[in-house]
C-alpha positions in Angstrom: -6.2 -11.0 -4.8 -7.2 -8.4 -2.3 -4.6 -6.2 -0.6 -4.9 -4.4 2.8 -2.1 -2.0 3.6 -1.4 -1.2 7.2 1.2 0.1 9.6 2.8 -1.7 12.4 5.8 -0.8 14.7 7.7 -4.0 13.8 7.7 -7.2 11.8 6.5 -9.3 14.7 3.5 -7.1 15.2 2.7 -7.1 11.5 2.9 -10.9 11.5 0.2 -11.1 14.1 -2.3 -8.8 12.3 -4.0 -11.6 10.3 -4.5 -13.8 13.4 -5.7 -10.7 15.3 -8.4 -10.1 12.6 -9.3 -13.8 12.4 -10.5 -15.5 9.2 -13.7 -13.4 9.1 -11.7 -10.2 9.5 -9.9 -10.7 6.2 -12.9 -9.7 4.2 -13.3 -6.2 2.8 -16.6 -5.7 4.6 -15.0 -6.3 8.0 -13.8 -2.7 8.2 -11.1 -3.4 10.8 -8.5 -1.7 8.7 -10.8 0.7 6.9 -9.9 2.7 3.8 -8.1 5.9 3.3 -9.8 8.8 1.4 -10.2 8.4 -2.4 -8.0 5.3 -2.6 -10.8 2.9 -1.7 -13.3 4.8 -3.7 -11.2 4.5 -6.8 -11.5 0.8 -6.7 -15.1 0.5 -5.7 -14.5 -0.3 -2.1 -15.6 1.4 1.1 -15.0 1.0 4.8 -14.6 3.0 7.9 -11.6 4.4 9.7 -10.3 2.1 12.4 -7.4 1.1 14.5 -6.2 -1.3 17.1 -3.3 -1.1 19.5 -1.1 -3.3 17.3 -1.4 -1.5 14.0 -2.3 1.9 12.6 -5.1 2.6 10.2 -5.1 1.1 6.8 -6.4 1.0 3.3 -7.8 -1.6 0.9 -7.1 -1.6 -2.8 -6.6 -3.9 -5.7 -3.1 -2.5 -6.4 -0.4 -5.0 -5.8 2.4 -4.0 -3.5 4.9 -5.0 -6.2 3.2 -2.6 -8.6 3.2 0.2 -6.0 6.9 -0.4 -5.2 7.9 -0.5 -8.9 6.0 2.6 -9.7 7.5 4.6 -6.8 11.0 3.4 -7.5 10.7 3.7 -11.3 8.7 7.0 -11.4 10.2 8.9 -8.5 13.7 7.4 -8.1 14.4 6.6 -11.8 15.4 3.0 -11.0 14.9 0.7 -14.0 12.0 -1.7 -13.6 14.4 -4.7 -13.8 16.3 -3.4 -10.8 13.4 -3.1 -8.4 14.0 -5.3 -5.4 11.5 -7.9 -4.2 9.3 -7.3 -1.2 10.2 -8.8 2.2 8.0 -11.7 3.0 6.9 -11.7 6.7 4.3 -14.5 6.8 3.4 -17.1 4.2 0.2 -19.0 5.1 -2.1 -21.1 2.9 -4.8 -18.4 3.3 -2.8 -15.2 3.3 0.6 -13.5 3.1 2.1 -10.4 4.8 4.8 -8.4 3.1 6.8 -5.4 4.2 7.3 -2.5 1.8 10.9 -1.5 2.3 12.1 2.0 3.3 13.6 2.3 -0.2 10.0 2.6 -1.4 8.3 4.4 1.5 10.9 7.2 2.0 11.0 8.4 -1.7 7.2 8.4 -1.6 7.1 10.4 1.6 9.6 13.0 0.4 8.4 13.3 -3.2 7.4 16.8 -4.4 4.6 17.7 -6.8 6.8 17.3 -9.9 8.0 13.9 -8.8 4.5 12.7 -8.1 3.3 14.0 -11.5 6.1 12.2 -13.2 5.4 8.9 -11.4 1.7 9.3 -12.3 2.5 9.8 -15.9 4.8 6.9 -16.1 2.3 4.7 -14.3 -0.5 5.7 -16.7 1.6 4.6 -19.7 2.6 1.1 -18.4 0.9 -1.5 -20.5 -0.6 -4.7 -19.1 -1.5 -3.7 -15.6 -4.7 -3.2 -13.6 -5.9 0.0 -12.0 -6.6 3.5 -13.2 -5.1 4.7 -16.5 -5.8 8.4 -16.1 -2.6 10.2 -15.0 -4.5 12.8 -12.9 -6.4 10.1 -11.0 -3.1 8.3 -10.4 -1.6 11.6 -9.2 -4.4 12.0 -6.7 -3.9 8.5 -5.6 -0.2 9.0 -5.1 -1.0 12.0 -2.9 -3.2 9.7 -0.8 -0.4 7.1 -0.6 2.0 9.9 0.4 -0.4 11.1 3.2 -0.8 7.5 4.4 3.0 6.9 4.4 3.6 10.2 6.3 1.0 9.3 8.9 2.6 5.9 9.4 6.0 7.5 9.7 4.7 10.0 12.3 3.3 7.0 14.3 6.7 5.3 14.1 5.3 2.5 12.0 6.4 0.8 8.8 4.2 0.0 5.8 3.0 -3.7 5.4 0.6 -5.4 3.1 -1.8 -8.3 3.9 -2.9 -10.1 0.9 -5.3 -13.0 0.3 -7.2 -14.5 -2.6 
């Protein structure tokens, strides 16, 4: 699966992003959503900054939104993994899906201090059976990038969404 995270002002706008990009726009090389800092580099992907009227910036990664949500809520909020709520499905299509990451995930990430990010990174680095970086410092840097992305979306009045496709 491939995941593109982006911001949109509302669910209806987020639901239109896949059709606005078109089938060819879903590929990583399309660059419509671009990448953010080291996050794309960490997973061997590159792109360029971009935006359209309906959504703000974006990043591509191989990190599942469920994993991101779980690690923020578990590592920063101390919520047991079994109590992490599911993501909100916006669009389910045979070729793609769009999910909204809830405020319960975005707000703790936005407001986390250095110690909380460090704790979350350490916890993430020790979770078995998951993809992604294992080094706690790399994860810590990545969480900083996610935090910056979440803050920029908040400043633009947008919520965080994830477009995924095989």
